[in-house]
C-alpha positions as CSV (number, residue, x, y, z in Angstrom):
1,M,25.8,25.0,-7.1
2,L,23.7,27.6,-5.2
3,K,20.1,28.0,-6.3
4,V,17.3,30.3,-5.0
5,E,13.9,28.6,-5.5
6,K,10.3,29.3,-4.8
7,A,7.6,26.8,-5.3
8,G,9.9,24.7,-7.5
9,E,10.8,27.7,-9.7
10,V,14.5,28.5,-9.9
11,L,14.8,32.3,-9.3
12,A,18.6,32.3,-9.6
13,E,21.5,29.9,-9.6
14,H,25.3,30.2,-9.3
15,A,28.0,27.5,-9.9
16,F,31.1,27.4,-7.8
17,T,34.1,25.1,-7.3
18,S,35.9,26.6,-4.3
19,R,35.3,28.4,-1.0
20,E,33.8,31.7,-1.9
21,E,31.2,34.3,-0.9
22,I,28.4,34.2,-3.4
23,T,26.2,37.1,-4.3
24,V,23.1,36.4,-6.4
25,P,22.1,39.6,-8.1
26,G,18.7,40.5,-9.4
27,V,16.7,38.3,-7.1
28,D,13.4,39.6,-5.8
29,V,13.6,38.1,-2.4
30,V,10.1,37.2,-1.2
31,D,8.5,35.1,1.5
32,G,8.6,31.3,0.7
33,A,11.8,31.3,-1.3
34,Y,14.4,28.7,-0.4
35,I,18.1,28.5,-0.9
36,V,19.2,25.1,-2.2
37,L,22.8,24.2,-1.8
38,E,24.6,21.5,-3.7
39,G,28.3,20.7,-3.6
40,R,30.0,18.4,-6.1
41,T,33.4,17.1,-6.9
42,P,34.9,17.8,-10.3
43,A,33.8,14.3,-11.3
44,G,30.2,15.2,-10.4
45,K,29.9,13.2,-7.1
46,L,27.5,14.8,-4.7
47,L,29.2,16.0,-1.6
48,A,26.5,18.0,0.2
49,K,22.9,18.8,-0.4
50,G,20.8,20.9,1.9
51,K,17.9,23.3,2.0
52,V,18.3,26.5,4.0
53,G,15.2,28.6,4.4
54,P,12.7,30.0,4.2
55,I,14.9,33.1,3.4
56,D,15.1,35.5,6.3
57,L,14.1,38.8,4.7
58,S,16.4,40.6,7.2
59,R,19.4,39.1,5.3
60,A,18.3,40.6,2.0
61,R,20.1,43.7,0.8
62,A,18.1,46.8,0.0
63,N,18.7,46.3,-3.7
64,G,17.2,42.9,-3.6
65,E,20.4,41.0,-3.7
66,L,21.0,38.0,-1.4
67,T,24.5,37.0,0.0
68,V,25.3,33.5,1.0
69,T,28.6,31.9,2.0
70,M,29.2,28.3,0.9
71,F,32.3,26.6,2.2
72,F,32.8,24.0,-0.5
73,G,36.4,23.2,0.7
74,D,35.1,22.4,4.2
75,V,32.1,20.3,3.3
76,R,31.2,18.0,6.1
77,L,30.9,14.3,5.5
78,F,27.5,14.3,7.3
79,T,25.2,17.0,6.1
80,P,21.9,17.8,7.8
81,F,19.3,18.4,5.1
82,A,15.8,17.6,6.5
83,E,14.0,17.5,9.8
84,S,11.3,15.0,10.9
85,S,8.1,16.2,12.5
86,L,9.1,14.4,15.7
87,G,12.2,13.0,17.3
88,R,12.0,9.2,17.5
89,V,14.0,6.1,18.5
90,D,13.6,2.4,17.7
91,H,11.7,3.4,14.5
92,R,12.3,1.7,11.1
93,A,13.5,3.3,7.9
94,A,12.9,1.5,4.6
95,R,14.2,2.6,1.2
96,L,11.6,2.2,-1.4
97,P,12.4,1.0,-5.0
98,N,11.8,4.6,-6.2
99,A,14.6,5.8,-3.8
100,D,12.3,7.5,-1.4
101,V,12.6,6.5,2.3
102,L,9.7,5.5,4.5
103,I,10.0,6.2,8.3
104,T,7.6,4.4,10.6
105,G,6.7,4.1,14.2
106,G,9.3,4.3,17.0
107,D,9.1,6.0,20.4
108,R,8.7,9.7,20.9
109,L,9.1,11.6,24.2
110,V,6.0,13.0,25.9
111,S,5.7,15.0,29.1
112,L,3.8,13.5,32.0
113,D,3.0,15.0,35.4
114,V,3.7,12.2,38.0
115,D,3.7,12.1,41.8
116,L,7.0,10.2,42.1
117,D,7.4,10.5,45.8
118,G,3.7,10.1,46.8
119,D,3.7,13.4,48.6
120,G,0.9,14.8,46.4
121,R,3.2,17.0,44.4
122,N,3.5,16.2,40.7
123,E,6.8,16.4,38.8
124,T,7.0,16.7,35.0
125,I,9.0,13.9,33.5
126,Q,9.7,12.7,29.9
127,Q,8.6,9.2,29.0
128,P,8.6,7.3,25.7
129,R,5.3,6.8,23.9
130,S,5.0,4.7,20.7
131,S,4.2,6.7,17.5
132,S,1.8,5.9,14.7
133,T,3.3,8.6,12.4
134,Y,4.4,7.7,8.9
135,E,6.8,10.0,7.0
136,V,8.1,9.7,3.5
137,L,11.3,11.4,2.6
138,S,11.5,12.4,-1.1
139,L,15.0,12.7,-2.4
140,Q,13.7,14.7,-5.4
141,T,12.3,17.5,-3.3
142,L,14.2,17.0,0.0
143,E,10.9,17.2,1.7
144,L,9.4,15.0,4.5
145,T,5.7,14.3,4.1
146,T,3.8,13.3,7.2
147,Y,0.7,11.1,6.8
148,P,-1.6,11.9,9.7
149,N,-4.3,9.7,11.2
150,R,-7.5,10.0,9.2
151,V,-10.5,7.8,8.5
152,D,-8.8,6.0,5.6
153,F,-5.3,6.1,7.0
154,S,-5.0,5.1,10.6
155,P,-1.8,3.2,11.3
156,A,-1.3,1.6,14.7
157,P,1.4,2.9,17.1
158,R,4.3,0.6,17.2
159,T,8.0,0.5,18.2
160,K,10.7,-2.2,17.9
161,H,8.8,-3.6,14.9
162,Q,10.2,-4.8,11.6
163,A,9.7,-3.2,8.2
164,V,10.2,-5.4,5.1
165,V,10.2,-3.9,1.6
166,L,8.5,-6.0,-1.1
167,P,9.7,-5.8,-4.8
168,D,6.4,-4.1,-5.8
169,N,7.2,-1.0,-3.6
170,R,4.9,-1.9,-0.7
171,V,6.2,-2.1,2.9
172,V,5.1,-4.7,5.4
173,L,5.2,-3.7,9.1
174,V,5.3,-6.8,11.3
175,G,4.5,-6.8,15.1
176,G,6.2,-4.5,17.5
177,A,5.2,-3.0,20.8
178,S,2.8,-0.2,21.7
179,R,4.0,1.8,24.7
180,L,1.3,4.1,26.1
181,P,2.6,5.4,29.5
182,T,0.2,7.2,31.8
183,S,0.7,9.1,35.0
184,L,-0.5,5.9,36.8
185,N,1.7,3.4,35.0
186,L,4.8,4.3,33.1
187,G,5.3,0.8,31.8
188,I,1.9,0.1,30.3
189,G,1.6,-1.2,26.8
190,D,1.0,-4.2,24.6
191,Y,3.0,-6.4,22.2
192,R,1.3,-6.5,18.8
193,N,0.3,-9.4,16.6
194,D,-1.0,-7.4,13.6
195,V,0.6,-6.7,10.2
196,E,0.2,-3.5,8.2
197,I,0.9,-3.2,4.5
198,F,1.7,0.3,3.4
199,D,1.4,1.2,-0.3
200,P,3.3,4.4,-0.9
201,D,1.9,4.7,-4.5
202,E,-1.7,4.8,-3.2
203,V,-1.0,6.1,0.3
204,T,-3.1,3.3,1.8
205,I,-2.9,0.7,4.4
206,Q,-4.3,-2.7,3.6
207,A,-6.2,-5.0,6.0
208,R,-4.2,-5.9,9.1
209,A,-3.7,-9.7,9.5
210,A,-2.9,-11.5,12.7
211,L,0.3,-13.3,13.5
212,A,-0.1,-16.4,15.6
213,F,2.2,-14.9,18.2
214,G,2.3,-11.2,19.0
215,R,6.0,-10.2,19.3
216,W,8.5,-7.4,19.5
217,D,12.3,-7.5,19.4
218,H,11.9,-10.2,16.8
219,S,13.3,-10.6,13.3
220,A,11.5,-10.5,9.9
221,T,13.5,-11.7,6.9
222,L,12.4,-11.5,3.2
223,L,13.0,-14.9,1.5
224,P,13.7,-15.4,-2.2
225,D,10.1,-16.7,-2.8
226,G,8.6,-13.5,-1.4
227,R,7.6,-14.9,1.9
228,I,8.7,-13.4,5.2
229,L,10.3,-15.4,8.0
230,V,9.2,-14.0,11.3
231,A,11.2,-15.5,14.2
232,G,11.7,-15.1,17.9
233,G,11.1,-12.0,19.9
234,R,9.2,-11.3,23.1
235,G,5.4,-11.9,23.3
236,G,2.9,-14.7,23.3
237,E,-0.1,-16.1,21.6
238,G,-2.3,-13.3,20.1
239,K,-1.9,-9.9,21.7
240,G,-0.9,-9.3,25.3
241,S,0.7,-7.0,27.9
242,L,4.4,-6.1,27.8
243,P,6.9,-7.5,28.2
244,G,5.9,-11.0,27.2
245,S,8.0,-14.2,27.1
246,V,11.0,-14.9,25.0
247,L,9.8,-17.0,22.1
248,A,11.1,-20.2,20.5
249,H,8.6,-19.8,17.7
250,A,8.6,-18.8,14.0
251,E,6.0,-18.4,11.3
252,L,6.0,-17.7,7.6
253,L,4.1,-14.6,6.4
254,E,2.7,-14.6,2.9
255,V,1.4,-11.3,1.4
256,E,-1.1,-11.4,-1.4
257,P,-0.2,-9.7,-4.7
258,K,-0.8,-6.0,-5.1
259,G,-4.3,-5.3,-6.2
260,F,-5.6,-8.4,-4.4
261,V,-9.4,-8.2,-3.9
262,P,-10.7,-10.8,-1.4
263,S,-13.9,-12.7,-2.2
264,D,-14.9,-12.3,1.4
265,P,-14.5,-8.7,2.9
266,S,-13.3,-10.3,6.1
267,E,-10.4,-12.0,4.3
268,A,-7.0,-10.5,5.1
269,A,-4.4,-9.5,2.6
270,T,-1.8,-11.8,4.3
271,R,-1.7,-15.2,5.8
272,T,0.7,-16.9,8.2
273,T,1.8,-20.5,8.7
274,A,3.4,-21.6,11.9
275,L,6.6,-23.6,11.4
276,E,6.6,-27.0,13.1
277,P,9.1,-27.9,14.3
278,G,10.2,-24.4,15.1
279,P,13.5,-23.0,16.3
280,T,15.2,-25.1,19.0
281,C,16.3,-21.9,20.9
282,A,14.2,-19.1,22.3
283,R,15.7,-15.7,21.5
284,A,14.8,-12.0,21.4
285,G,16.9,-9.0,20.4
286,H,18.7,-11.2,18.0
287,S,19.9,-10.7,14.4
288,A,18.8,-12.5,11.3
289,A,20.3,-12.4,7.8
290,Y,19.6,-14.3,4.6
291,V,22.9,-15.6,3.2
292,P,22.5,-16.2,-0.6
293,S,25.7,-18.3,-0.9
294,V,24.2,-21.1,1.1
295,G,20.5,-20.2,0.7
296,R,19.8,-20.0,4.4
297,V,18.7,-17.5,7.0
298,L,21.2,-17.3,9.9
299,L,19.7,-16.4,13.3
300,V,22.4,-15.3,15.8
301,G,22.6,-13.8,19.3
302,G,19.8,-12.4,21.4
303,V,18.8,-13.2,24.9
304,D,17.1,-16.5,26.0
305,S,14.3,-17.0,28.5
306,T,16.8,-16.6,31.4
307,G,17.9,-13.2,30.2
308,T,21.3,-14.5,29.2
309,A,22.8,-13.8,25.8
310,T,22.4,-17.1,24.0
311,D,25.3,-19.0,22.4
312,C,22.8,-20.8,20.1
313,V,23.2,-20.1,16.4
314,E,20.6,-21.6,14.0
315,A,19.9,-21.6,10.3
316,Y,16.5,-21.7,8.6
317,I,16.5,-23.7,5.4
318,P,13.7,-22.3,3.2
319,E,13.5,-25.3,0.7
320,E,13.1,-27.7,3.6
321,R,11.1,-25.4,5.9
322,R,13.2,-26.4,8.9
323,F,15.8,-25.1,11.3
324,E,19.3,-26.5,11.9
325,K,21.8,-25.8,14.6
326,V,25.0,-24.2,13.4
327,E,28.5,-24.9,14.7
328,M,30.6,-21.7,15.1
329,V,34.3,-22.4,14.5
330,S,37.0,-19.7,15.0
331,S,39.5,-19.0,12.3
332,D,42.4,-19.0,14.9
333,G,41.2,-22.3,16.4
334,S,41.2,-20.9,20.0
335,T,38.5,-18.2,20.2
336,V,35.3,-19.5,21.8
337,W,32.0,-18.3,20.4
338,R,29.8,-16.5,22.9
339,G,26.4,-15.1,22.2
340,R,25.6,-11.4,22.2
341,T,22.5,-9.3,21.9
342,G,22.1,-6.1,19.8
343,I,24.4,-7.2,17.0
344,A,24.4,-5.1,13.8
345,T,24.6,-7.3,10.7
346,A,25.7,-6.6,7.1
347,Y,26.2,-9.1,4.2
348,S,28.7,-8.5,1.4
349,A,27.6,-10.4,-1.7
350,A,30.9,-9.5,-3.4
351,R,32.9,-11.3,-0.7
352,G,30.3,-13.8,0.5
353,E,30.9,-12.7,4.1
354,L,28.5,-11.7,6.9
355,Y,29.7,-9.1,9.3
356,L,28.5,-9.1,13.0
357,V,29.3,-5.7,14.5
358,G,29.5,-5.2,18.3
359,G,26.7,-6.4,20.6
360,A,26.4,-6.9,24.3
361,A,27.8,-10.0,26.0
362,I,27.4,-11.5,29.5
363,P,30.7,-11.5,31.4
364,R,32.0,-15.0,32.4
365,D,33.7,-15.9,35.6
366,S,36.8,-18.2,36.0
367,A,34.5,-21.3,35.8
368,D,33.0,-20.0,32.6
369,Q,29.7,-19.2,34.2
370,P,27.7,-16.1,33.3
371,T,27.9,-13.3,35.8
372,G,26.6,-9.8,35.9
373,T,24.7,-7.9,33.2
374,A,25.4,-7.7,29.5
375,R,28.1,-5.2,28.5
376,P,28.9,-4.0,25.0
377,V,31.9,-5.4,23.2
378,N,34.5,-3.7,20.9
379,F,35.0,-6.2,18.2
380,L,33.5,-7.4,14.9
381,D,33.1,-11.0,13.6
382,V,33.6,-11.8,10.0
383,L,31.6,-15.0,9.1
384,T,32.5,-17.1,6.1
385,F,30.4,-20.0,4.7
386,D,31.2,-23.3,3.0
387,L,28.5,-24.7,0.7
388,T,29.8,-28.2,1.3
389,A,29.3,-27.9,5.0
390,P,26.6,-25.2,5.6
391,H,26.0,-26.3,9.1
392,R,29.5,-25.1,10.1
393,V,30.4,-21.4,10.0
394,T,33.9,-19.9,10.4
395,F,34.2,-16.6,12.3
396,E,37.2,-14.3,12.4
397,R,37.3,-11.8,15.3
398,V,38.6,-8.3,14.5
399,P,39.1,-5.9,17.4
400,M,37.7,-2.3,16.9
401,V,41.0,-0.5,17.0
402,L,42.1,2.7,15.4
403,D,45.7,3.9,15.0
404,S,44.8,6.3,17.9
405,G,43.6,3.4,20.1
406,T,40.6,1.3,20.9
407,V,37.2,2.8,20.3
408,E,34.2,2.6,22.6
409,S,32.5,-0.7,22.9
410,R,29.0,-0.7,21.5
411,A,25.8,-2.6,20.9
412,Q,22.8,-1.8,18.8
413,S,24.9,0.0,16.2
414,R,23.7,0.5,12.6
415,A,25.9,-0.7,9.7
416,A,25.7,-0.3,5.9
417,F,28.0,-1.0,3.0
418,L,29.4,1.9,0.9
419,P,29.9,1.7,-2.9
420,D,33.6,0.8,-2.6
421,G,32.9,-2.2,-0.4
422,R,33.8,-0.7,3.0
423,L,31.4,-0.9,6.0
424,L,30.0,2.2,7.6
425,I,29.2,1.8,11.3
426,V,27.2,4.6,13.1
427,G,26.4,5.0,16.8
428,G,25.0,2.4,19.2
429,E,24.8,1.9,22.9
430,A,27.8,2.3,25.1
431,I,28.3,1.9,28.9
432,I,29.8,5.1,30.3
433,L,30.2,5.3,34.1
434,D,27.8,2.4,34.4
435,Q,25.1,4.2,32.4
436,V,23.8,3.2,29.0
437,L,24.5,6.2,26.7
438,P,24.7,6.7,23.0
439,A,28.1,5.6,21.5
440,R,30.3,8.3,20.0
441,A,31.3,8.9,16.4
442,W,31.3,6.6,13.5
443,L,33.6,4.0,12.1
444,I,34.5,2.6,8.7
445,F,35.7,-1.0,8.4
446,D,37.7,-2.1,5.3
447,P,37.1,-5.9,4.7
448,A,40.1,-6.1,2.4
449,T,42.6,-4.9,5.0
450,R,40.6,-5.8,8.2
451,R,41.3,-2.3,9.5
452,F,39.1,0.4,11.0
453,S,39.3,4.1,10.3
454,S,37.3,7.2,11.4
455,S,37.3,10.9,11.1
456,G,36.0,11.3,14.6
457,D,32.9,13.3,14.8
458,Q,33.4,15.2,11.5
459,G,30.1,16.4,10.2
460,L,27.7,14.7,12.6
461,T,25.4,17.3,14.1
462,E,24.9,14.9,17.0
463,A,28.2,13.1,17.9
464,R,26.3,10.4,19.9
465,R,23.2,8.5,19.0
466,M,21.4,5.2,19.6
467,G,18.1,3.8,18.5
468,H,18.6,5.5,15.1
469,S,18.2,4.1,11.6
470,L,20.2,4.0,8.4
471,A,18.8,4.0,4.8
472,V,21.2,3.2,1.9
473,L,20.4,5.1,-1.3
474,P,20.7,3.7,-4.8
475,N,24.0,5.6,-5.3
476,G,25.5,4.1,-2.1
477,E,25.1,7.2,0.0
478,V,23.6,6.8,3.4
479,L,20.9,8.6,5.5
480,V,21.2,8.7,9.3
481,I,17.7,9.2,10.8
482,G,16.7,10.1,14.3
483,G,17.9,8.3,17.4
484,E,18.4,9.2,21.1
485,V,21.2,11.7,21.6
486,A,20.7,12.4,25.3
487,S,18.4,10.9,28.0
488,D,15.9,13.7,27.5
489,R,16.3,14.4,23.8
490,Y,15.5,12.5,20.6
491,A,17.0,13.7,17.3
492,K,14.7,15.0,14.5
493,L,17.4,15.6,12.0
494,V,18.0,13.5,8.9
495,E,21.7,13.6,7.9
496,W,23.2,12.7,4.6
497,Y,26.5,10.8,4.5
498,T,28.5,11.2,1.3
499,P,31.9,9.5,1.5
500,E,34.8,10.2,-0.7
501,E,36.9,7.4,-2.0
502,G,39.1,6.3,0.9
503,S,37.8,8.9,3.3
């Protein structure tokens, strides 16, 4: 479908089912009109949606007609359809119950004049600075709305935080880091111990409560009772300067119901309870996932206080408010479990399996001692659980191999399940010529066959990206948002992934 719209009014529309040139007659082409393109399969499945415009008047014919070419037969799997007000990395995207998507925080690039050589001559360099910008992407209008700082809406800048969506549509932002580089100190910043509650219905931020420990690179997991388990990360008591210590600490965050009015104006809308005893292992940059089949939160990977990827795996048991060490047993009886940092996780309720994608592991020497720095791996672990022995988890290692060969090793990927049960894996960090660069292309893993497939870079505007985010829509389609695509460039594009069955 091709539509020409202005201010929500449809000026003209034309349906099509194949590659063709479309002429829309009788349209008075004026400033502010937009072309809205939609491509659908015969069954009605959305293949592409995008807004092109405002209409360039130079493209209009003298008689007022407008000609547009729509390549329905060549629709890309990834379709750019919106652009953020700023490129950002390490932000968070949260799908709201009404299907809109909230994008918060992250780092943006700023230009600084710095005397790098001490010779009195400044050079302009690009450095990351944490953003306080909130954007809401409406899937009804395909518009991004930016909420600026104002007296009644002044969010804190933060990156590497966590965003948890509550059932009542509110979003809780937990911790994070604020990087504010200056020409005197490029690494200046703080780790945060505050909590913000964003209400998209009212466009408000409720009172910020304090965590016992400020932290970033932590995890925040929604529990069935509505509380949030905040665990690990880097930081310390209260708020402090980056980077902070790797924490063996966890606390429960409880958010008051929507509409809560405190009797005392100084009373916060949240409260926290430190868990004692806490986790037995310090970790940061780890992954955490609630596993409904055993009613536990699994904490896996991350680095410990020595900077080594930890082998320690723990489970938090909500009913007992305690942590328990987990034994990792390989399905082949011979593979040894080794910790990794930057693991992407995805849980399949249909199969009762947890998938750990990629990550970075510390190489080991012949004596099994860690040596060198962490490097990304090119495999995926499939975890299965036994309710009769929840302290023991079986993992099956599946190499990331296509028919054309092994794919790039990667850490910090993003993963999401598609409607047909396959797992979409996008981007991440790769080591190329000893440099950390965005990983190439995207992959699809089929849990039923344990095989990977990919269409290479088909459709992605940026073939490489890291520090991006994914948002899964109610119909199973996926948005890819932002990320670093080069050392001096952060992506602004939001791209829409619409898979076909088996593609």
